[in-house]
N, C-alpha and C positions, 0 to 999 in steps of 0.2 A: 409572499415570496414564493417563487417557483423552486421547489426543492429538487428538481431534476437538473438544475444547473450545478455543475461541479467545475471549479477553477475556471479556465478560459474556454470551456466547452458548453455549448448548448445542446443537450441531448434532444434530437428531433427525430427519433424513431428510424424509419427506413432510410432517410436521407443521410444518416451518419452524423457528422459534427460540422459546426461552423467555427471558423477562426474568429477570435474576438480581439479587438484592439490592434496594436502594432506588432504583436508577437508573431514570430514566424512558425511557431510550433503550436499544434492543437494540444489540448489536454491529453488526448489519446496518444499522440506522439511522445509526450512527456512520460506517460505511463509505460509505453513500450520501451523507451530508452532506459527508464529506471529498472524495468524487469530484466532487460539484457544485462545491465550492470550487476544487479544483485544475483542473477543466475551465474555469471562468470565468477563473482566473488565467492558464492556458496561452494562452487566446485573446488576452489582453492582453500577457503578458510573454514569450512564446516567439516569437521572430522566425522567419520562413520560412528565413532564411539566416544563418549565422555564429554567433558566440559570444553567450552570455547567462548571467546568473546563474541557478543552479538554482532551480526552483520547487518548494517543499516544503510539505506539509501533514501534520499529525500529529493523533492523538487518543489519550487516555490509556487504559491497560489498567485496567479496573475489576475484573477477576477476580484476587483476591489469592492464588489457588491456583496461579498461574503465575509464572515468573521474569522476566516482561517488564514494563517500565514504560510503554512506548508503542508504537504502530504508526505507520508513516509511509509516504508515497508521494512520490517525487521525480521530476521531469522534468529531464533534463540533457543536455548535449552532451559527448562524449568529447573529450579533447585532440586537437589536429590530428595529432600524431605517432603516435597510436593509430588514429584513424579520420579519414581524409582528407576524406570527404564533408561539406561545410559545412552540409548540410541534415539530416543524420542526428541524430535525437533518441532518447533512451532513457527508459523509465519503470521505476523501481525500487521494489519493495516492500521494507520493512525492519521488523524488530522490534528493540527496544533494551532492554538490561539496565538495571536501576534506576540504577546509578551512571553510566550513559552511556559507560562505558569499552569496551563491546563491543556489536556489533550483528551480526545476520545479515541478508543482503539477497539479492535475486534480481531479475533483469530480467524484467518481465512484459509489456513491449511495446516495440517499436522501429519507427522509420520516420521519414518526413518529418512536419512539423507536422500536416498534415491527416490523415495515417494514425494518428498517436498520439491525436489528438482523436477520430477515429472509433472507435478501439479503446476508450478509456476511457469513451466515451459509449454503447458498445454494451450491449445487454441481458445479454450473456454475461459482461462484464468483472467485475461484482461477484463472481460465483462463481469466476472465475479468480483474482481477488485473494484471496478467502477461502481457496482451496486453497494459494496461495503462503504466506499467513500461517500456515496449519496446518503446512506443511513447515518454515517458518522457526522456528516455535515448537518443533517437534520437534528441530531442530538446537540451539537455545539450551538446551533442557532436557536434552539428551544430550551436551553438550560435555564 
């Protein structure tokens, strides 16, 4: 299995991505759309200080050759007994199995609200997220 494949994208180095199947969006376009949505929601829903409901966005896996049903990104706060800083936020990438009974996840950014917004809106973040998804896909497929 080629673990450089993620969703409906074939990572082919310098040439970018190839569209797969009948889908009009590449994996990268799906990632970019999800990042735009979560950035807008974080501006509105993530407070500078204290608790809040996690902010989550997902997109479906269109590559039927992988064991993943969807990809996700979540912004959340750890419980107070684990992280005492009431301003600390975390950004977690995740891949989910079809039945939803198992996922693999990884923290891809952390900091105060302005720091996580800066991270997810940076030009480098989509590639960092793609790398995380490749690693998580490898974990799922080799469990």
